[in-house]
C-alpha positions as CSV (number, residue, x, y, z in Angstrom):
1,X,-21.4,7.2,-12.4
2,X,-18.9,6.4,-9.6
3,X,-18.9,2.7,-8.5
4,X,-19.1,2.4,-4.7
5,X,-16.1,0.9,-3.0
6,X,-16.3,-2.7,-1.8
7,X,-14.5,-2.0,1.5
8,X,-14.6,1.1,3.7
9,X,-11.3,3.1,3.9
10,X,-9.8,4.3,7.1
11,X,-7.1,6.9,7.5
12,X,-3.8,5.2,8.3
13,X,-0.6,7.3,8.3
14,X,2.4,5.0,8.8
15,X,5.8,4.4,7.3
16,X,5.7,1.7,4.6
17,X,8.6,-0.3,3.1
18,X,7.7,-1.9,-0.2
19,X,10.0,-4.4,-1.9
20,X,10.3,-4.9,-5.7
21,X,12.7,-7.4,-7.1
22,X,14.6,-7.5,-3.8
23,X,15.1,-3.8,-3.5
24,X,13.4,-1.8,-0.7
25,X,11.7,1.5,-1.3
26,X,10.0,3.8,1.2
27,X,6.7,5.5,1.4
28,X,3.9,6.6,3.7
29,X,0.5,5.0,3.8
30,X,-2.5,7.4,3.5
31,X,-5.4,5.1,4.0
32,X,-6.2,1.4,4.3
33,X,-9.1,-1.0,3.8
34,X,-9.6,-4.7,3.9
35,X,-8.8,-4.8,0.2
36,X,-5.8,-2.5,-0.2
37,X,-4.2,0.8,0.6
38,X,-2.8,4.0,-0.9
39,X,1.0,4.5,-0.6
40,X,2.5,8.0,-1.0
41,X,5.8,7.6,-2.9
42,X,7.9,9.3,-5.5
43,X,8.6,5.9,-7.1
44,X,5.3,4.4,-8.1
45,X,5.4,1.1,-10.1
46,X,3.3,0.2,-13.1
47,X,-0.2,-1.0,-12.8
48,X,-0.2,-4.8,-12.5
49,X,3.2,-4.9,-10.7
50,X,3.3,-7.2,-7.7
51,X,5.0,-5.8,-4.6
52,X,5.6,-6.8,-1.0
53,X,4.6,-4.4,1.7
54,X,6.1,-4.2,5.1
55,X,4.0,-2.3,7.6
56,X,4.5,-1.4,11.2
57,X,1.5,-2.1,13.4
58,X,0.1,1.1,15.0
59,X,-0.4,-0.4,18.4
60,X,3.1,-2.0,18.5
61,X,5.9,-0.3,16.5
62,X,8.2,-3.2,17.2
63,X,6.0,-5.6,15.2
64,X,5.9,-5.6,11.5
65,X,3.5,-7.4,9.1
66,X,4.2,-8.4,5.5
67,X,1.6,-8.3,2.8
68,X,1.6,-9.1,-0.9
69,X,-0.1,-6.6,-3.1
70,X,-0.6,-5.6,-6.8
71,X,-0.5,-2.0,-8.1
72,X,-4.0,-1.0,-9.3
73,X,-3.8,2.8,-9.7
74,X,-1.1,5.4,-10.1
75,X,-1.4,9.1,-9.3
76,X,1.1,12.0,-8.9
77,X,1.1,11.3,-5.1
78,X,1.8,7.6,-5.2
79,X,0.0,4.3,-5.9
80,X,-3.1,2.4,-4.9
81,X,-2.5,-1.3,-4.2
82,X,-4.8,-4.2,-3.8
83,X,-3.8,-6.9,-1.3
84,X,-3.2,-10.4,-2.9
85,X,-4.0,-13.5,-0.9
């Protein structure tokens, strides 16, 4: 039985920069919710790994927000991350 998601996902296609140990990597967000997002990337990190996400805001490409996240799922297409407060 599939467990229902805590937060509703919304489609959100945007460039994403994620930082691990001071190195920047690039991906594309697929969807986002209040709890996390899915990042398409050829370089997924192991489950449990903490990363920093840098996202461009859709309504203002000149502004960027930074979020801390933890990898919770890996697929062939990328990785699911949960936001960490």
